[in-house]
C-alpha positions in Angstrom: 125.9 142.6 149.6 122.5 142.9 151.3 121.5 141.0 154.4 119.6 138.2 152.6 122.6 137.6 150.3 124.9 137.5 153.4 122.6 134.9 155.1 122.6 132.7 151.9 126.4 132.9 151.7 126.8 132.1 155.4 124.5 129.1 155.2 127.0 127.3 153.0 130.2 128.7 154.4 132.8 126.1 155.6 133.7 128.2 158.6 130.3 127.6 160.2 130.0 123.9 159.3 131.1 122.9 162.8 128.1 124.7 164.3 125.6 122.9 162.0 127.1 119.5 162.9 126.2 120.1 166.5 122.7 121.4 166.0 121.0 118.4 167.5 123.1 118.7 170.7 122.6 122.5 170.7 118.8 122.0 170.6 119.0 119.5 173.5 121.0 122.1 175.5 118.6 124.8 174.5 115.6 122.8 175.9 117.4 122.0 179.2 118.4 125.7 179.6 114.8 126.8 178.9 113.5 124.4 181.5 116.1 125.7 184.0 115.0 129.3 183.4 111.3 128.4 183.4 111.7 127.0 186.9 112.7 130.5 188.2 109.5 132.4 188.9 109.5 135.7 187.0 106.2 137.6 187.2 106.1 141.0 185.7 107.8 143.5 188.1 109.5 140.6 190.0 112.1 139.5 187.5 115.2 140.0 189.7 116.0 136.4 190.4 115.8 135.4 186.8 117.8 138.5 185.8 120.6 137.5 188.2 120.7 134.0 186.7 121.0 135.4 183.2 123.6 137.8 184.4 125.7 135.0 185.7 125.6 133.3 182.3 126.5 136.5 180.5 129.5 136.9 182.8 130.9 133.5 182.0 131.1 133.8 178.2 133.2 136.9 177.5 130.5 139.6 177.5 131.6 143.0 178.8 129.6 145.9 180.4 127.4 143.3 182.0 124.9 144.3 184.7 121.3 144.7 185.8 119.3 147.9 186.3 116.6 149.1 188.6 113.9 147.6 186.4 115.7 144.1 186.5 116.9 144.2 182.9 120.0 142.0 182.5 122.4 142.9 179.8 125.9 142.4 178.3 127.9 143.5 175.3 129.9 141.3 172.9 132.6 143.6 171.5 132.9 143.7 167.7 136.0 144.3 165.7 134.7 147.6 164.5 133.2 149.5 167.5 132.4 152.5 165.3 129.5 150.6 163.7 126.0 150.8 165.2 125.4 147.8 167.5 123.0 145.0 167.0 120.5 144.4 169.8 119.3 140.9 170.6 116.6 140.8 173.3 114.1 138.5 175.0 111.6 139.4 177.7 112.2 137.7 181.0 108.8 138.1 182.6 105.8 135.8 182.6 102.1 136.2 183.2 102.1 133.7 186.0 102.2 134.9 189.6 104.6 133.7 192.3 103.4 130.5 193.7 102.3 129.0 190.4 103.0 125.3 190.0 105.8 125.3 187.4 106.0 121.5 187.0 107.2 120.5 183.5 105.7 117.5 181.7 107.2 115.6 178.8 104.9 114.0 176.3 105.7 111.1 174.0 104.9 113.2 171.0 107.9 115.5 171.7 105.9 118.2 173.4 107.1 119.7 176.6 104.4 121.5 178.8 105.0 124.1 181.4 103.7 127.5 182.4 105.9 130.2 180.7 108.1 127.7 178.9 107.4 129.0 175.4 106.6 132.6 176.5 109.3 133.3 177.1 111.7 131.0 178.9 112.8 129.5 175.6 113.5 133.0 174.2 115.7 133.8 177.2 117.4 130.4 176.9 118.4 131.2 173.3 119.5 134.6 174.3 122.0 133.3 176.9 123.2 130.4 174.6 124.0 132.7 171.7 127.1 134.4 173.2 128.2 131.0 174.7 128.1 129.4 171.2 129.9 132.3 169.7 132.6 132.0 172.3 132.8 128.2 171.9 133.3 128.5 168.1 135.6 131.5 168.3 133.2 133.8 166.4 134.1 137.5 166.7 131.4 139.8 165.1 132.2 142.9 163.2 129.8 145.1 165.1 129.0 145.1 168.8 126.1 142.9 169.9 124.1 143.8 173.0 122.3 140.9 174.6 119.4 142.0 176.8 116.9 139.9 178.9 114.4 142.7 179.4 111.7 143.0 182.0 108.1 144.2 181.9 106.9 143.1 178.6 103.8 141.3 179.8 100.5 142.7 181.2 100.9 146.1 182.9 104.6 146.1 182.4 103.9 148.4 179.4 107.3 147.6 177.7 109.0 149.3 180.6 112.2 147.1 180.4 113.0 147.6 176.7 112.1 151.3 177.0 114.6 151.8 179.8 117.3 150.0 177.9 116.6 152.0 174.7 116.6 155.2 176.7 120.1 154.4 177.9 121.6 152.8 174.8 119.4 153.6 171.8 121.7 156.1 170.2 124.3 153.3 169.7 122.0 150.8 168.1 121.5 150.1 164.4 119.0 147.2 164.4 117.2 144.8 166.7 116.1 141.1 166.8 113.5 140.3 169.4 113.3 136.6 170.5 110.0 134.9 171.3 109.9 131.2 172.2 107.1 130.2 169.8 105.8 131.2 166.4 108.7 129.7 164.5 108.4 130.7 160.8 106.8 134.0 161.6 108.6 137.3 161.0 106.8 140.1 163.0 107.8 143.3 161.2 104.9 145.5 162.5 103.7 146.2 166.0 100.0 146.8 166.7 98.9 149.8 168.7 97.7 148.8 172.2 95.8 151.0 174.8 95.0 149.7 178.2 92.4 151.4 180.4 91.5 150.9 184.1 87.9 151.9 184.4 86.6 152.3 187.9 83.1 153.1 189.3 82.5 154.8 192.7 79.3 155.1 194.7 78.4 155.8 198.4 77.6 152.0 198.8 75.3 150.7 201.5 73.4 147.6 202.7 72.0 145.2 200.2 68.6 145.1 202.0 68.3 148.4 203.7 69.5 150.4 200.7 68.3 148.3 197.8 67.7 150.4 194.7 70.5 152.8 195.4 73.5 152.8 192.9 76.0 150.1 193.4 79.4 150.2 191.7 79.3 146.5 190.6 75.9 146.8 188.9 76.8 150.0 187.1 80.2 148.6 186.0 78.5 145.4 184.7 76.0 147.5 182.7 78.9 149.5 181.2 80.8 146.4 180.3 77.7 145.0 178.6 77.6 148.1 176.4 81.3 147.9 175.6 81.2 144.3 174.5 78.4 145.2 172.0 80.9 147.3 170.1 81.6 145.7 166.7 85.2 146.6 165.8 86.4 146.6 162.2 87.9 143.5 160.8 90.2 145.5 158.6 92.4 146.9 160.0 92.1 144.2 162.6 90.9 145.7 165.9 90.0 143.9 169.1 89.1 144.5 172.8 89.1 142.4 175.9 88.0 142.9 179.5 90.7 140.9 181.2 90.3 141.6 184.9 87.4 142.6 187.1 87.6 143.7 190.7 85.5 145.4 193.5 83.0 145.1 196.2 83.2 144.7 200.0 80.9 141.7 200.7 78.0 139.7 199.3 75.5 141.8 201.3 76.9 145.2 200.6 76.2 147.7 197.8 79.7 148.0 196.3 81.2 151.4 196.8 84.0 150.7 194.2 84.5 148.3 191.3 86.6 148.3 188.2 87.9 146.4 185.2 90.9 146.5 183.0 90.2 146.9 179.3 92.6 146.0 176.5 92.2 147.7 173.2 94.2 146.8 170.1 94.4 147.7 166.4 96.7 147.4 163.5 96.3 151.1 162.9 96.7 153.8 165.6 93.9 156.0 164.2 91.5 153.1 164.3 92.5 152.4 167.9 91.8 156.1 168.7 88.3 155.7 167.3 87.7 152.6 169.4 88.9 154.4 172.5 86.7 157.3 171.8 83.7 155.0 171.5 84.5 153.5 174.9 84.9 156.9 176.5 81.6 158.0 175.1 79.9 155.0 176.7 81.5 155.7 180.0 80.2 159.3 179.9 76.7 158.2 179.0 76.6 155.6 181.8 77.9 158.1 184.3 74.9 160.3 183.6 72.3 157.5 183.4 73.6 155.6 186.5 74.3 158.8 188.5 77.6 157.4 189.6 81.2 158.4 189.2 83.4 156.7 186.6 87.1 157.3 186.3 89.4 156.2 183.5 93.1 155.7 184.0 95.5 154.8 181.1 97.7 151.9 182.4 99.2 150.8 179.1 100.1 152.5 175.9 102.1 150.3 173.4 103.0 152.4 170.4 102.6 151.0 166.9 105.4 150.9 164.3 106.6 148.9 161.3 109.2 148.4 158.8 108.3 147.5 155.2 107.8 143.9 154.1 110.7 144.3 151.8 113.1 145.8 154.3 116.5 144.3 154.3 116.1 143.0 157.9 112.8 141.2 156.9 114.3 139.7 153.8 117.3 138.6 155.8 115.1 136.8 158.3 113.1 135.2 155.5 116.4 133.9 153.9 117.5 132.5 157.3 114.1 130.6 157.6 114.4 129.2 154.0 118.0 128.1 154.8 116.5 126.2 157.7 113.9 124.6 155.3 111.1 126.7 156.8 108.5 128.8 155.0 108.5 132.4 156.2 105.3 134.2 157.0 105.0 137.9 157.7 102.9 138.8 160.7 101.7 141.8 162.8 101.7 141.4 166.6 102.5 143.1 169.9 106.1 142.6 171.3 109.0 144.6 172.6 109.7 145.5 169.0 106.7 147.9 169.2 108.7 150.3 171.2 111.8 150.0 169.1 109.9 150.4 165.8 108.0 153.4 167.1 111.4 155.0 167.9 112.7 154.4 164.4 114.9 151.4 165.0 114.6 148.6 162.4 113.4 145.7 164.4 111.7 142.3 164.0 110.5 139.5 166.3 111.2 135.9 165.5 110.4 132.5 167.1 112.4 129.4 168.0 109.9 126.6 167.8 106.2 125.9 167.5 103.9 125.6 170.5 100.5 126.6 171.9 98.2 127.4 174.8 100.1 130.7 175.4 99.4 132.3 178.8 97.8 129.0 180.1 99.0 126.6 182.7 99.2 123.9 180.0 101.4 126.0 177.7 103.6 123.8 175.5 106.5 123.8 173.0 107.4 121.3 170.3 110.9 120.0 170.6 111.3 118.6 167.0 111.7 122.1 165.3 114.3 123.4 167.9 117.3 122.6 165.7 115.8 124.4 162.7 114.9 127.3 165.0 118.4 127.6 166.2 119.8 127.4 162.7 117.7 130.3 161.4 118.6 132.3 164.5 122.3 131.7 164.2 122.3 132.5 160.5 120.4 135.7 161.0 122.4 137.0 164.0 125.8 136.1 162.4 124.9 137.7 159.1 123.4 140.8 160.8 126.6 141.2 162.8 128.5 141.7 159.5 125.7 143.6 157.7 126.2 147.0 156.1 122.7 148.4 155.8 121.9 150.6 152.8 120.8 154.1 153.6 117.1 153.1 153.2 117.5 150.3 155.6 118.7 152.6 158.4 115.2 154.0 158.7 113.0 152.0 161.0 109.5 153.2 159.9 108.5 152.9 156.3 
């Protein structure tokens, strides 16, 4: 029996009817848990307080081998009845893009939307992660294979997937498949991770006074001219390829010729080879500007997310689609950049799924919709419970196809 068939069988199985009867209450609890987690600041590289909260929840619901590591991953294992089987990994990143001191006030709208920075990305995902083992304990569900639950750090920004990389370094040889939880994009099945390269480009000059030394090179001016050339690049639409200058820094004062300035450049593509071509274009422009401007440019790689994928007809993808249909949702296959990138690149079958719909990701007015939460939890529970009993075919054991 493949995974999709197992999902379909489980959807109508009397043994899980009790869970479906409580879906509305489960969705209410999920929202309150998400808000509680959202109120704990967790910027990238500073996830410890949130990790400790997750760890306390893990410790109260029967997980073993619980702990945190030096990168602030929080994890625990639910023992299966057959420990010889490869384990299932369920993960959700615990960091947010918002710095400490951000106003995290949550607002509730009459249309069922709840607004708050980081609520959908990814407090809701972490909330589902901590509730899953609690629900399994409450309903006496013992999986066949071990399940690792991991709230991993360093997914956002310059974290460069450091959290999930560290966990996989330690535990990867025991894993057979992974499901990555994101708060939003319910209905999407992300089965392929785009390649991402992040560059910190800095310009250095002797500097000087804005009046006395006018006409000499200034790092800010040279950097601006370089940026103007870069944003004139027209990337291909297929495979989809993008770039973004997300941060700019530098200078000493308004009346000084800047001795140093820099920006962070995010390059992405659905294909690694196309990304390499785009990066080569950028590096060529930097070299040309260095000669023309008579300044020193330096390029530092600060992010390198690998690409990877499983086929659209992989058992894990078809199982996720079956779970969505059982929740009366239409599955859509997508390509994106999540923690699954690292897992896929290392050959582990992995997908990312959402729990509800929402919008304004990475903005202070980020929001989630509460109405789909019950359906989101239904598809998640079906997929996880079925995957915990799944016996992959030999072809399904290969992550990259």
